[in-house]
C-alpha positions, 0 to 999 in steps of 0.5 A, a space after each residue: 447146492 450152490 447156484 452159480 449166479 447167486 450163491 457161490 461157495 467161498 474157498 480160498 487158499 488160506 489155510 483154516 485157522 490162519 490169522 485174519 485181519 482184526 475186526 470189530 463187532 458192533 452189538 453184543 446181543 445173541 447174534 452179534 456175540 455168536 458172530 464174534 465167537 465164530 470170527 475169533 474161532 476162524 482166526 480173527 482178532 475180534 473186538 466186541 462192543 455193546 451199548 449196555 455197559 453193565 452187560 459188557 463189564 459182565 462179559 469181560 468178567 465171565 468171558 461169555 455172554 450168559 444173558 444171551 448166549 449161555 455156555 459159549 465161551 470166548 476164545 482168547 482172540 475175542 476182546 470185550 470193549 466198553 469204549 465206542 471210540 476205542 472199538 471203532 475209531 481205528 477199525 478197518 473192518 467192522 461187522 454190525 449186528 444190531 436190530 433194524 431200528 438201531 441201524 441208522 443211529 449206528 451208521 451215523 455214529 460210525 461216520 463221526 468216529 471214522 471221519 476221513 477213514 471211511 473210504 478204506 473201511 470194510 463194512 458188513 452187517 447182520 441186521 435184518 429188516 426194512 427201516 420202518 420210517 423210510 422203507 429202506 433196506 440196510 444197504 440202501 441206508 448205508 449207501 445214503 449215510 456212508 457214500 464214502 465207503 465202497 465195501 458193503 456186505 450183508 451176512 444172512 442165515 439160516 442160522 440160530 445164534 446158540 448153534 453158531 456159538 456152540 460151533 455146530 455145522 452151519 451154512 450162511 450167505 454173504 452178499 455184497 456189491 463188491 465180490 472181493 470184499 464179500 469173499 474176504 468177509 466170507 473167508 473171515 467166518 469160514 471154519 471146517 464146519 462153517 460154510 460161507 456162500 457169497 452172492 451179489 444179490 444184496 436186495 434179495 438176501 436182505 428181503 429174505 431176512 426181513 420177510 421171513 421174520 414176519 412170516 415166522 410169526 404167522 407160522 407160530 400163530 397157526 401152530 399155536 392155534 392147533 391148525 396142524 402141519 398141513 396148515 404150517 407148510 401151506 403158510 411157508 410155501 405161500 409165504 415164500 411166494 409172497 417173499 419172492 413177489 416182493 423181492 422181484 418187484 424190488 429188483 432181486 433175483 428169483 434164484 436167491 429165494 430158493 437158496 439159503 437166504 430165501 427158502 432156507 432161512 424161511 423154513 428154519 425160522 418158521 419151524 424151530 422154537 429157537 426162533 423168537 418170531 415163531 415164539 411170538 406167534 405161539 404166545 399171541 395164539 395163547 392169548 398173550 399181548 405183544 408186550 407180554 410175549 416180548 417180555 417173556 421172550 426177553 429179546 427184540 422180536 424183529 418180526 413185529 416191526 417187519 410185519 408192518 414194514 413189509 406190509 407197507 412196502 407191498 402196498 407201495 409197490 402194489 404187490 399182493 401179500 395176503 399172509 403178510 396182510 393177516 399177520 399185520 392185522 394181528 400185530 398192528 391192528 389187534 385182530 384176533 389171531 384165530 379170526 386172521 388165520 382162519 380167514 387166511 386159510 379159508 380164503 386167501 391161500 386158495 385165491 388165484 390157484 397154485 400160481 396165484 
């Protein structure tokens, strides 16, 4: 499935299970915990840090994260750490997995903790989404705040955390401007049934991860209103077109959007109820408010902020995104979901023909 220009399967001579360099994972939610479990499974000595000290104490005791990733036991190679400086102060390899609204703060704290060692740091993140206040993607924010660091990479889906934690077969993309670091990060995650592809298109991979969260709310809205499979696939297909248009306007490669980080992540997130964003759409369609739905879901739903951030970015770049616009109207302006989806299906999806 690999495209030689955008996604390359990382295969090294290092045997599976061979010890990798130690790594610190920042963020002990479902995805951060799943990645920590996978890195330990693949042979790294892993330190997992989270901001909730009560949760971290519970993780140490249970040797699992029953709040966010029930039933997925920690390997002996995974250490839980409460102290920030102990976790990151001397770390040479760090993976950040926090919501997009917390990414800037983590980078600022990391800059203080690492000091002069930033030039040697190998940094990756699984954070998805534009920064709402600035419209910056994660790699743009990292370049701005940590210019001393030359090794950046983003880890992106299509994945559900619970399946990764359980060791089910998975394929992901690791994208970075430094191919050697991307390959090392991909290798650190690789096991027999966990395949890591590498890419140099950080813009495309990050846009795919941001936009699909908003589009998944739309798919949930459509299904929750009972509009059926035909409407769902139309939303996914035309949503992919919007994602691609925005990505190309920002300098991404077209090939990225037909790969794992584009179409793959979009289809997964729009069609399976493990997706928090899809569940948000379903809840809104049933008449719940955003706050009620978020409380019911119990974790951050990135698509709510993403709908606003993507819509505003599209407006800045004069990119036509009718599906995103209608999702924005629901989650930001409070428009009735039925009115928004019916308006979209009756008018916007057909505008401009198949290639519009």
